[in-house]
PDB file with one MODEL, atoms N, CA, C and O in Angstrom:
MODEL        1
ATOM      1  N   MET A   1      83.168  98.601 116.270  1.00  0.00           N
ATOM      2  CA  MET A   1      83.651  99.153 117.518  1.00  0.00           C
ATOM      3  C   MET A   1      84.504  98.094 118.206  1.00  0.00           C
ATOM      4  O   MET A   1      84.110  96.934 118.322  1.00  0.00           O
ATOM      5  N   LEU A   2      85.659  98.511 118.652  1.00  0.00           N
ATOM      6  CA  LEU A   2      86.591  97.585 119.284  1.00  0.00           C
ATOM      7  C   LEU A   2      86.586  97.724 120.806  1.00  0.00           C
ATOM      8  O   LEU A   2      86.583  96.725 121.526  1.00  0.00           O
ATOM      9  N   SER A   3      86.586  98.969 121.293  1.00  0.00           N
ATOM     10  CA  SER A   3      86.546  99.168 122.750  1.00  0.00           C
ATOM     11  C   SER A   3      85.857 100.485 123.082  1.00  0.00           C
ATOM     12  O   SER A   3      85.776 101.396 122.259  1.00  0.00           O
ATOM     13  N   ILE A   4      85.362 100.553 124.315  1.00  0.00           N
ATOM     14  CA  ILE A   4      84.727 101.779 124.789  1.00  0.00           C
ATOM     15  C   ILE A   4      85.358 102.183 126.116  1.00  0.00           C
ATOM     16  O   ILE A   4      85.941 101.363 126.824  1.00  0.00           O
ATOM     17  N   SER A   5      85.226 103.461 126.431  1.00  0.00           N
ATOM     18  CA  SER A   5      85.778 103.969 127.688  1.00  0.00           C
ATOM     19  C   SER A   5      84.816 103.648 128.831  1.00  0.00           C
ATOM     20  O   SER A   5      83.726 103.120 128.612  1.00  0.00           O
ATOM     21  N   GLY A   6      85.231 103.970 130.032  1.00  0.00           N
ATOM     22  CA  GLY A   6      84.387 103.760 131.205  1.00  0.00           C
ATOM     23  C   GLY A   6      83.120 104.594 131.176  1.00  0.00           C
ATOM     24  O   GLY A   6      82.138 104.264 131.841  1.00  0.00           O
ATOM     25  N   THR A   7      83.139 105.678 130.402  1.00  0.00           N
ATOM     26  CA  THR A   7      81.963 106.542 130.282  1.00  0.00           C
ATOM     27  C   THR A   7      81.088 106.152 129.098  1.00  0.00           C
ATOM     28  O   THR A   7      80.103 106.830 128.807  1.00  0.00           O
ATOM     29  N   GLY A   8      81.434 105.077 128.421  1.00  0.00           N
ATOM     30  CA  GLY A   8      80.619 104.592 127.314  1.00  0.00           C
ATOM     31  C   GLY A   8      80.950 105.199 125.966  1.00  0.00           C
ATOM     32  O   GLY A   8      80.212 104.986 125.004  1.00  0.00           O
ATOM     33  N   LYS A   9      82.041 105.949 125.866  1.00  0.00           N
ATOM     34  CA  LYS A   9      82.439 106.540 124.588  1.00  0.00           C
ATOM     35  C   LYS A   9      83.359 105.578 123.842  1.00  0.00           C
ATOM     36  O   LYS A   9      84.160 104.859 124.441  1.00  0.00           O
ATOM     37  N   VAL A  10      83.220 105.586 122.537  1.00  0.00           N
ATOM     38  CA  VAL A  10      84.050 104.719 121.701  1.00  0.00           C
ATOM     39  C   VAL A  10      85.494 105.190 121.765  1.00  0.00           C
ATOM     40  O   VAL A  10      85.769 106.383 121.633  1.00  0.00           O
ATOM     41  N   ARG A  11      86.412 104.259 121.967  1.00  0.00           N
ATOM     42  CA  ARG A  11      87.842 104.586 122.016  1.00  0.00           C
ATOM     43  C   ARG A  11      88.604 103.996 120.846  1.00  0.00           C
ATOM     44  O   ARG A  11      89.598 104.565 120.395  1.00  0.00           O
ATOM     45  N   GLU A  12      88.141 102.856 120.352  1.00  0.00           N
ATOM     46  CA  GLU A  12      88.824 102.206 119.231  1.00  0.00           C
ATOM     47  C   GLU A  12      87.801 101.589 118.290  1.00  0.00           C
ATOM     48  O   GLU A  12      86.738 101.129 118.705  1.00  0.00           O
ATOM     49  N   TYR A  13      88.155 101.594 117.014  1.00  0.00           N
ATOM     50  CA  TYR A  13      87.346 100.944 115.989  1.00  0.00           C
ATOM     51  C   TYR A  13      88.186  99.905 115.274  1.00  0.00           C
ATOM     52  O   TYR A  13      89.411 100.011 115.218  1.00  0.00           O
ATOM     53  N   ARG A  14      87.525  98.912 114.735  1.00  0.00           N
ATOM     54  CA  ARG A  14      88.178  97.930 113.866  1.00  0.00           C
ATOM     55  C   ARG A  14      87.532  98.054 112.494  1.00  0.00           C
ATOM     56  O   ARG A  14      86.318  97.905 112.348  1.00  0.00           O
ATOM     57  N   LEU A  15      88.355  98.328 111.499  1.00  0.00           N
ATOM     58  CA  LEU A  15      87.897  98.381 110.116  1.00  0.00           C
ATOM     59  C   LEU A  15      88.156  97.032 109.478  1.00  0.00           C
ATOM     60  O   LEU A  15      89.228  96.453 109.658  1.00  0.00           O
ATOM     61  N   VAL A  16      87.188  96.526 108.736  1.00  0.00           N
ATOM     62  CA  VAL A  16      87.318  95.227 108.075  1.00  0.00           C
ATOM     63  C   VAL A  16      87.031  95.427 106.590  1.00  0.00           C
ATOM     64  O   VAL A  16      86.014  96.008 106.211  1.00  0.00           O
ATOM     65  N   HIS A  17      87.939  94.940 105.767  1.00  0.00           N
ATOM     66  CA  HIS A  17      87.755  94.985 104.311  1.00  0.00           C
ATOM     67  C   HIS A  17      87.846  93.546 103.825  1.00  0.00           C
ATOM     68  O   HIS A  17      88.871  92.888 104.002  1.00  0.00           O
ATOM     69  N   ARG A  18      86.767  93.057 103.209  1.00  0.00           N
ATOM     70  CA  ARG A  18      86.688  91.653 102.810  1.00  0.00           C
ATOM     71  C   ARG A  18      86.272  91.568 101.342  1.00  0.00           C
ATOM     72  O   ARG A  18      85.335  92.239 100.910  1.00  0.00           O
ATOM     73  N   VAL A  19      86.986  90.730 100.581  1.00  0.00           N
ATOM     74  CA  VAL A  19      86.679  90.518  99.168  1.00  0.00           C
ATOM     75  C   VAL A  19      86.655  89.022  98.904  1.00  0.00           C
ATOM     76  O   VAL A  19      87.588  88.302  99.259  1.00  0.00           O
ATOM     77  N   ALA A  20      85.578  88.562  98.278  1.00  0.00           N
ATOM     78  CA  ALA A  20      85.499  87.156  97.858  1.00  0.00           C
ATOM     79  C   ALA A  20      85.961  87.082  96.411  1.00  0.00           C
ATOM     80  O   ALA A  20      85.633  87.950  95.602  1.00  0.00           O
ATOM     81  N   MET A  21      86.727  86.039  96.086  1.00  0.00           N
ATOM     82  CA  MET A  21      87.228  85.913  94.727  1.00  0.00           C
ATOM     83  C   MET A  21      87.276  84.460  94.284  1.00  0.00           C
ATOM     84  O   MET A  21      87.354  83.542  95.100  1.00  0.00           O
ATOM     85  N   ALA A  22      87.227  84.279  92.982  1.00  0.00           N
ATOM     86  CA  ALA A  22      87.389  82.979  92.340  1.00  0.00           C
ATOM     87  C   ALA A  22      87.722  83.274  90.885  1.00  0.00           C
ATOM     88  O   ALA A  22      87.459  84.375  90.401  1.00  0.00           O
ATOM     89  N   ALA A  23      88.293  82.308  90.188  1.00  0.00           N
ATOM     90  CA  ALA A  23      88.612  82.512  88.774  1.00  0.00           C
ATOM     91  C   ALA A  23      88.320  81.240  87.998  1.00  0.00           C
ATOM     92  O   ALA A  23      88.584  80.126  88.451  1.00  0.00           O
ATOM     93  N   GLN A  24      87.762  81.450  86.802  1.00  0.00           N
ATOM     94  CA  GLN A  24      87.470  80.347  85.896  1.00  0.00           C
ATOM     95  C   GLN A  24      87.984  80.713  84.511  1.00  0.00           C
ATOM     96  O   GLN A  24      88.091  81.892  84.172  1.00  0.00           O
ATOM     97  N   ASP A  25      88.304  79.690  83.704  1.00  0.00           N
ATOM     98  CA  ASP A  25      88.668  79.976  82.325  1.00  0.00           C
ATOM     99  C   ASP A  25      87.394  80.106  81.489  1.00  0.00           C
ATOM    100  O   ASP A  25      86.286  80.032  82.021  1.00  0.00           O
ATOM    101  N   ARG A  26      87.554  80.297  80.196  1.00  0.00           N
ATOM    102  CA  ARG A  26      86.395  80.513  79.312  1.00  0.00           C
ATOM    103  C   ARG A  26      85.462  79.313  79.268  1.00  0.00           C
ATOM    104  O   ARG A  26      84.268  79.456  79.004  1.00  0.00           O
ATOM    105  N   ASP A  27      86.013  78.125  79.528  1.00  0.00           N
ATOM    106  CA  ASP A  27      85.203  76.905  79.496  1.00  0.00           C
ATOM    107  C   ASP A  27      84.547  76.602  80.836  1.00  0.00           C
ATOM    108  O   ASP A  27      83.847  75.599  80.976  1.00  0.00           O
ATOM    109  N   GLY A  28      84.770  77.464  81.816  1.00  0.00           N
ATOM    110  CA  GLY A  28      84.176  77.257  83.130  1.00  0.00           C
ATOM    111  C   GLY A  28      85.032  76.416  84.067  1.00  0.00           C
ATOM    112  O   GLY A  28      84.616  76.116  85.186  1.00  0.00           O
ATOM    113  N   LYS A  29      86.221  76.035  83.620  1.00  0.00           N
ATOM    114  CA  LYS A  29      87.134  75.262  84.476  1.00  0.00           C
ATOM    115  C   LYS A  29      87.680  76.172  85.579  1.00  0.00           C
ATOM    116  O   LYS A  29      88.128  77.291  85.328  1.00  0.00           O
ATOM    117  N   GLU A  30      87.627  75.655  86.803  1.00  0.00           N
ATOM    118  CA  GLU A  30      88.088  76.445  87.950  1.00  0.00           C
ATOM    119  C   GLU A  30      89.599  76.611  87.908  1.00  0.00           C
ATOM    120  O   GLU A  30      90.339  75.627  87.888  1.00  0.00           O
ATOM    121  N   LEU A  31      90.049  77.847  87.893  1.00  0.00           N
ATOM    122  CA  LEU A  31      91.476  78.150  87.926  1.00  0.00           C
ATOM    123  C   LEU A  31      91.932  78.541  89.328  1.00  0.00           C
ATOM    124  O   LEU A  31      93.068  78.287  89.729  1.00  0.00           O
ATOM    125  N   LEU A  32      91.036  79.150  90.042  1.00  0.00           N
ATOM    126  CA  LEU A  32      91.338  79.598  91.396  1.00  0.00           C
ATOM    127  C   LEU A  32      90.110  79.330  92.254  1.00  0.00           C
ATOM    128  O   LEU A  32      89.036  79.880  92.008  1.00  0.00           O
ATOM    129  N   ALA A  33      90.275  78.491  93.248  1.00  0.00           N
ATOM    130  CA  ALA A  33      89.147  78.124  94.115  1.00  0.00           C
ATOM    131  C   ALA A  33      88.597  79.351  94.824  1.00  0.00           C
ATOM    132  O   ALA A  33      89.342  80.286  95.118  1.00  0.00           O
ATOM    133  N   PRO A  34      87.307  79.355  95.099  1.00  0.00           N
ATOM    134  CA  PRO A  34      86.726  80.492  95.832  1.00  0.00           C
ATOM    135  C   PRO A  34      87.455  80.699  97.161  1.00  0.00           C
ATOM    136  O   PRO A  34      87.720  79.751  97.900  1.00  0.00           O
ATOM    137  N   SER A  35      87.766  81.941  97.437  1.00  0.00           N
ATOM    138  CA  SER A  35      88.445  82.278  98.687  1.00  0.00           C
ATOM    139  C   SER A  35      88.058  83.694  99.086  1.00  0.00           C
ATOM    140  O   SER A  35      87.473  84.445  98.305  1.00  0.00           O
ATOM    141  N   VAL A  36      88.394  84.032 100.299  1.00  0.00           N
ATOM    142  CA  VAL A  36      88.088  85.367 100.827  1.00  0.00           C
ATOM    143  C   VAL A  36      89.391  86.009 101.271  1.00  0.00           C
ATOM    144  O   VAL A  36      90.175  85.413 102.012  1.00  0.00           O
ATOM    145  N   LEU A  37      89.608  87.224 100.811  1.00  0.00           N
ATOM    146  CA  LEU A  37      90.738  88.026 101.275  1.00  0.00           C
ATOM    147  C   LEU A  37      90.178  89.003 102.299  1.00  0.00           C
ATOM    148  O   LEU A  37      89.176  89.670 102.041  1.00  0.00           O
ATOM    149  N   GLN A  38      90.815  89.090 103.447  1.00  0.00           N
ATOM    150  CA  GLN A  38      90.310  89.979 104.493  1.00  0.00           C
ATOM    151  C   GLN A  38      91.460  90.703 105.168  1.00  0.00           C
ATOM    152  O   GLN A  38      92.489  90.108 105.487  1.00  0.00           O
ATOM    153  N   LEU A  39      91.266  91.988 105.378  1.00  0.00           N
ATOM    154  CA  LEU A  39      92.219  92.805 106.122  1.00  0.00           C
ATOM    155  C   LEU A  39      91.488  93.476 107.272  1.00  0.00           C
ATOM    156  O   LEU A  39      90.336  93.885 107.132  1.00  0.00           O
ATOM    157  N   ASN A  40      92.157  93.587 108.403  1.00  0.00           N
ATOM    158  CA  ASN A  40      91.611  94.275 109.578  1.00  0.00           C
ATOM    159  C   ASN A  40      92.588  95.354 109.996  1.00  0.00           C
ATOM    160  O   ASN A  40      93.800  95.141 109.985  1.00  0.00           O
ATOM    161  N   ARG A  41      92.070  96.500 110.360  1.00  0.00           N
ATOM    162  CA  ARG A  41      92.889  97.584 110.892  1.00  0.00           C
ATOM    163  C   ARG A  41      92.162  98.160 112.098  1.00  0.00           C
ATOM    164  O   ARG A  41      90.957  98.406 112.053  1.00  0.00           O
ATOM    165  N   ASP A  42      92.896  98.368 113.160  1.00  0.00           N
ATOM    166  CA  ASP A  42      92.348  98.987 114.365  1.00  0.00           C
ATOM    167  C   ASP A  42      92.856 100.421 114.437  1.00  0.00           C
ATOM    168  O   ASP A  42      94.011 100.689 114.108  1.00  0.00           O
ATOM    169  N   PHE A  43      91.998 101.345 114.867  1.00  0.00           N
ATOM    170  CA  PHE A  43      92.460 102.707 115.087  1.00  0.00           C
ATOM    171  C   PHE A  43      91.718 103.323 116.257  1.00  0.00           C
ATOM    172  O   PHE A  43      90.563 102.999 116.532  1.00  0.00           O
ATOM    173  N   SER A  44      92.406 104.211 116.929  1.00  0.00           N
ATOM    174  CA  SER A  44      91.828 104.863 118.108  1.00  0.00           C
ATOM    175  C   SER A  44      90.955 106.033 117.665  1.00  0.00           C
ATOM    176  O   SER A  44      91.121 106.573 116.571  1.00  0.00           O
ATOM    177  N   TYR A  45      90.037 106.404 118.524  1.00  0.00           N
ATOM    178  CA  TYR A  45      89.126 107.502 118.235  1.00  0.00           C
ATOM    179  C   TYR A  45      89.169 108.490 119.388  1.00  0.00           C
ATOM    180  O   TYR A  45      89.290 108.109 120.553  1.00  0.00           O
ATOM    181  N   ASP A  46      89.067 109.775 119.037  1.00  0.00           N
ATOM    182  CA  ASP A  46      89.085 110.830 120.049  1.00  0.00           C
ATOM    183  C   ASP A  46      88.069 111.890 119.639  1.00  0.00           C
ATOM    184  O   ASP A  46      88.173 112.466 118.556  1.00  0.00           O
ATOM    185  N   ASP A  47      87.080 112.152 120.508  1.00  0.00           N
ATOM    186  CA  ASP A  47      86.049 113.160 120.230  1.00  0.00           C
ATOM    187  C   ASP A  47      86.636 114.546 119.992  1.00  0.00           C
ATOM    188  O   ASP A  47      86.015 115.383 119.338  1.00  0.00           O
ATOM    189  N   GLN A  48      87.812 114.783 120.515  1.00  0.00           N
ATOM    190  CA  GLN A  48      88.446 116.100 120.375  1.00  0.00           C
ATOM    191  C   GLN A  48      89.112 116.280 119.008  1.00  0.00           C
ATOM    192  O   GLN A  48      89.495 117.392 118.646  1.00  0.00           O
ATOM    193  N   GLN A  49      89.248 115.191 118.251  1.00  0.00           N
ATOM    194  CA  GLN A  49      89.941 115.247 116.960  1.00  0.00           C
ATOM    195  C   GLN A  49      89.096 114.590 115.865  1.00  0.00           C
ATOM    196  O   GLN A  49      89.589 113.746 115.117  1.00  0.00           O
ATOM    197  N   VAL A  50      87.849 114.972 115.778  1.00  0.00           N
ATOM    198  CA  VAL A  50      86.911 114.319 114.856  1.00  0.00           C
ATOM    199  C   VAL A  50      87.388 114.411 113.415  1.00  0.00           C
ATOM    200  O   VAL A  50      87.408 113.400 112.713  1.00  0.00           O
ATOM    201  N   MET A  51      87.772 115.595 112.958  1.00  0.00           N
ATOM    202  CA  MET A  51      88.191 115.773 111.563  1.00  0.00           C
ATOM    203  C   MET A  51      89.441 114.941 111.251  1.00  0.00           C
ATOM    204  O   MET A  51      89.523 114.296 110.206  1.00  0.00           O
ATOM    205  N   ALA A  52      90.394 114.964 112.154  1.00  0.00           N
ATOM    206  CA  ALA A  52      91.627 114.213 111.936  1.00  0.00           C
ATOM    207  C   ALA A  52      91.347 112.712 111.916  1.00  0.00           C
ATOM    208  O   ALA A  52      91.927 111.984 111.110  1.00  0.00           O
ATOM    209  N   LYS A  53      90.478 112.256 112.780  1.00  0.00           N
ATOM    210  CA  LYS A  53      90.157 110.830 112.836  1.00  0.00           C
ATOM    211  C   LYS A  53      89.371 110.383 111.612  1.00  0.00           C
ATOM    212  O   LYS A  53      89.540 109.255 111.148  1.00  0.00           O
ATOM    213  N   GLU A  54      88.501 111.266 111.077  1.00  0.00           N
ATOM    214  CA  GLU A  54      87.794 110.931 109.842  1.00  0.00           C
ATOM    215  C   GLU A  54      88.779 110.799 108.683  1.00  0.00           C
ATOM    216  O   GLU A  54      88.650 109.901 107.851  1.00  0.00           O
ATOM    217  N   ALA A  55      89.765 111.700 108.634  1.00  0.00           N
ATOM    218  CA  ALA A  55      90.790 111.631 107.588  1.00  0.00           C
ATOM    219  C   ALA A  55      91.622 110.363 107.753  1.00  0.00           C
ATOM    220  O   ALA A  55      91.957 109.707 106.767  1.00  0.00           O
ATOM    221  N   GLU A  56      91.955 110.017 108.993  1.00  0.00           N
ATOM    222  CA  GLU A  56      92.722 108.791 109.249  1.00  0.00           C
ATOM    223  C   GLU A  56      91.939 107.563 108.797  1.00  0.00           C
ATOM    224  O   GLU A  56      92.502 106.655 108.186  1.00  0.00           O
ATOM    225  N   GLU A  57      90.640 107.535 109.097  1.00  0.00           N
ATOM    226  CA  GLU A  57      89.814 106.403 108.687  1.00  0.00           C
ATOM    227  C   GLU A  57      89.764 106.278 107.159  1.00  0.00           C
ATOM    228  O   GLU A  57      89.868 105.177 106.619  1.00  0.00           O
ATOM    229  N   ALA A  58      89.604 107.403 106.473  1.00  0.00           N
ATOM    230  CA  ALA A  58      89.571 107.387 105.000  1.00  0.00           C
ATOM    231  C   ALA A  58      90.903 106.883 104.443  1.00  0.00           C
ATOM    232  O   ALA A  58      90.921 106.106 103.488  1.00  0.00           O
ATOM    233  N   MET A  59      92.010 107.318 105.031  1.00  0.00           N
ATOM    234  CA  MET A  59      93.326 106.876 104.593  1.00  0.00           C
ATOM    235  C   MET A  59      93.490 105.364 104.810  1.00  0.00           C
ATOM    236  O   MET A  59      94.012 104.665 103.942  1.00  0.00           O
ATOM    237  N   LEU A  60      93.046 104.869 105.959  1.00  0.00           N
ATOM    238  CA  LEU A  60      93.135 103.440 106.244  1.00  0.00           C
ATOM    239  C   LEU A  60      92.307 102.632 105.246  1.00  0.00           C
ATOM    240  O   LEU A  60      92.747 101.578 104.788  1.00  0.00           O
ATOM    241  N   HIS A  61      91.114 103.118 104.908  1.00  0.00           N
ATOM    242  CA  HIS A  61      90.281 102.426 103.911  1.00  0.00           C
ATOM    243  C   HIS A  61      90.999 102.363 102.565  1.00  0.00           C
ATOM    244  O   HIS A  61      91.018 101.312 101.925  1.00  0.00           O
ATOM    245  N   ARG A  62      91.588 103.476 102.129  1.00  0.00           N
ATOM    246  CA  ARG A  62      92.317 103.489 100.851  1.00  0.00           C
ATOM    247  C   ARG A  62      93.476 102.506 100.882  1.00  0.00           C
ATOM    248  O   ARG A  62      93.671 101.750  99.930  1.00  0.00           O
ATOM    249  N   GLU A  63      94.248 102.508 101.965  1.00  0.00           N
ATOM    250  CA  GLU A  63      95.388 101.591 102.087  1.00  0.00           C
ATOM    251  C   GLU A  63      94.931 100.137 102.073  1.00  0.00           C
ATOM    252  O   GLU A  63      95.575  99.285 101.460  1.00  0.00           O
ATOM    253  N   MET A  64      93.821  99.856 102.749  1.00  0.00           N
ATOM    254  CA  MET A  64      93.310  98.492 102.783  1.00  0.00           C
ATOM    255  C   MET A  64      92.860  98.063 101.383  1.00  0.00           C
ATOM    256  O   MET A  64      93.126  96.935 100.968  1.00  0.00           O
ATOM    257  N   GLU A  65      92.186  98.948 100.659  1.00  0.00           N
ATOM    258  CA  GLU A  65      91.763  98.628  99.299  1.00  0.00           C
ATOM    259  C   GLU A  65      92.974  98.336  98.414  1.00  0.00           C
ATOM    260  O   GLU A  65      92.965  97.381  97.638  1.00  0.00           O
ATOM    261  N   GLN A  66      94.012  99.160  98.532  1.00  0.00           N
ATOM    262  CA  GLN A  66      95.225  98.947  97.738  1.00  0.00           C
ATOM    263  C   GLN A  66      95.910  97.639  98.116  1.00  0.00           C
ATOM    264  O   GLN A  66      96.356  96.902  97.237  1.00  0.00           O
ATOM    265  N   ASP A  67      95.998  97.344  99.400  1.00  0.00           N
ATOM    266  CA  ASP A  67      96.629  96.093  99.859  1.00  0.00           C
ATOM    267  C   ASP A  67      95.866  94.876  99.339  1.00  0.00           C
ATOM    268  O   ASP A  67      96.473  93.915  98.867  1.00  0.00           O
ATOM    269  N   ILE A  68      94.563  94.917  99.423  1.00  0.00           N
ATOM    270  CA  ILE A  68      93.774  93.760  99.001  1.00  0.00           C
ATOM    271  C   ILE A  68      93.836  93.599  97.487  1.00  0.00           C
ATOM    272  O   ILE A  68      93.830  92.476  96.983  1.00  0.00           O
ATOM    273  N   LEU A  69      93.895  94.710  96.759  1.00  0.00           N
ATOM    274  CA  LEU A  69      94.037  94.642  95.311  1.00  0.00           C
ATOM    275  C   LEU A  69      95.382  94.024  94.932  1.00  0.00           C
ATOM    276  O   LEU A  69      95.446  93.204  94.016  1.00  0.00           O
ATOM    277  N   ARG A  70      96.447  94.404  95.619  1.00  0.00           N
ATOM    278  CA  ARG A  70      97.772  93.801  95.357  1.00  0.00           C
ATOM    279  C   ARG A  70      97.744  92.293  95.618  1.00  0.00           C
ATOM    280  O   ARG A  70      98.305  91.517  94.844  1.00  0.00           O
ATOM    281  N   GLN A  71      97.094  91.882  96.703  1.00  0.00           N
ATOM    282  CA  GLN A  71      96.991  90.446  97.001  1.00  0.00           C
ATOM    283  C   GLN A  71      96.228  89.723  95.901  1.00  0.00           C
ATOM    284  O   GLN A  71      96.627  88.642  95.469  1.00  0.00           O
ATOM    285  N   LEU A  72      95.135  90.320  95.451  1.00  0.00           N
ATOM    286  CA  LEU A  72      94.325  89.717  94.399  1.00  0.00           C
ATOM    287  C   LEU A  72      95.136  89.595  93.106  1.00  0.00           C
ATOM    288  O   LEU A  72      95.103  88.553  92.451  1.00  0.00           O
ATOM    289  N   LEU A  73      95.856  90.642  92.739  1.00  0.00           N
ATOM    290  CA  LEU A  73      96.670  90.613  91.519  1.00  0.00           C
ATOM    291  C   LEU A  73      97.806  89.598  91.612  1.00  0.00           C
ATOM    292  O   LEU A  73      98.131  88.946  90.619  1.00  0.00           O
ATOM    293  N   ARG A  74      98.414  89.453  92.794  1.00  0.00           N
ATOM    294  CA  ARG A  74      99.473  88.434  92.966  1.00  0.00           C
ATOM    295  C   ARG A  74      98.905  87.044  92.748  1.00  0.00           C
ATOM    296  O   ARG A  74      99.544  86.213  92.103  1.00  0.00           O
ATOM    297  N   ARG A  75      97.726  86.777  93.271  1.00  0.00           N
ATOM    298  CA  ARG A  75      97.108  85.448  93.089  1.00  0.00           C
ATOM    299  C   ARG A  75      96.781  85.212  91.619  1.00  0.00           C
ATOM    300  O   ARG A  75      96.988  84.113  91.104  1.00  0.00           O
ATOM    301  N   LEU A  76      96.275  86.232  90.946  1.00  0.00           N
ATOM    302  CA  LEU A  76      95.956  86.077  89.531  1.00  0.00           C
ATOM    303  C   LEU A  76      97.218  85.904  88.680  1.00  0.00           C
ATOM    304  O   LEU A  76      97.183  85.225  87.654  1.00  0.00           O
ATOM    305  N   ALA A  77      98.318  86.506  89.097  1.00  0.00           N
ATOM    306  CA  ALA A  77      99.579  86.396  88.358  1.00  0.00           C
ATOM    307  C   ALA A  77     100.076  84.946  88.340  1.00  0.00           C
ATOM    308  O   ALA A  77     100.746  84.541  87.390  1.00  0.00           O
ATOM    309  N   PHE A  78      99.766  84.179  89.353  1.00  0.00           N
ATOM    310  CA  PHE A  78     100.210  82.785  89.400  1.00  0.00           C
ATOM    311  C   PHE A  78      99.457  81.906  88.415  1.00  0.00           C
ATOM    312  O   PHE A  78      99.865  80.772  88.165  1.00  0.00           O
ATOM    313  N   LEU A  79      98.383  82.400  87.861  1.00  0.00           N
ATOM    314  CA  LEU A  79      97.592  81.605  86.917  1.00  0.00           C
ATOM    315  C   LEU A  79      98.228  81.538  85.537  1.00  0.00           C
ATOM    316  O   LEU A  79      97.854  80.682  84.735  1.00  0.00           O
ATOM    317  N   ARG A  80      99.165  82.405  85.243  1.00  0.00           N
ATOM    318  CA  ARG A  80      99.807  82.428  83.921  1.00  0.00           C
ATOM    319  C   ARG A  80     100.664  81.232  83.691  1.00  0.00           C
ATOM    320  O   ARG A  80     101.271  81.103  82.628  1.00  0.00           O
TER     321      ARG A  80
ENDMDL
END
């Protein structure tokens, strides 16, 4: 929850997607130091549009997963 209205209703949420990663070769030699990739997205909420806001949240989660996967693949590409 990011913010609430004066009546105590949620107005904004913050979505957080976090992935920890590291890479080693077959011999256990560290190729990529442990690190955390994190994305944050804020979105507004409206009790009058519950279905639309649920769809928006699902879309944001998918986009965040895709973004973090692209970041992870770019880091792994540098290991070649």
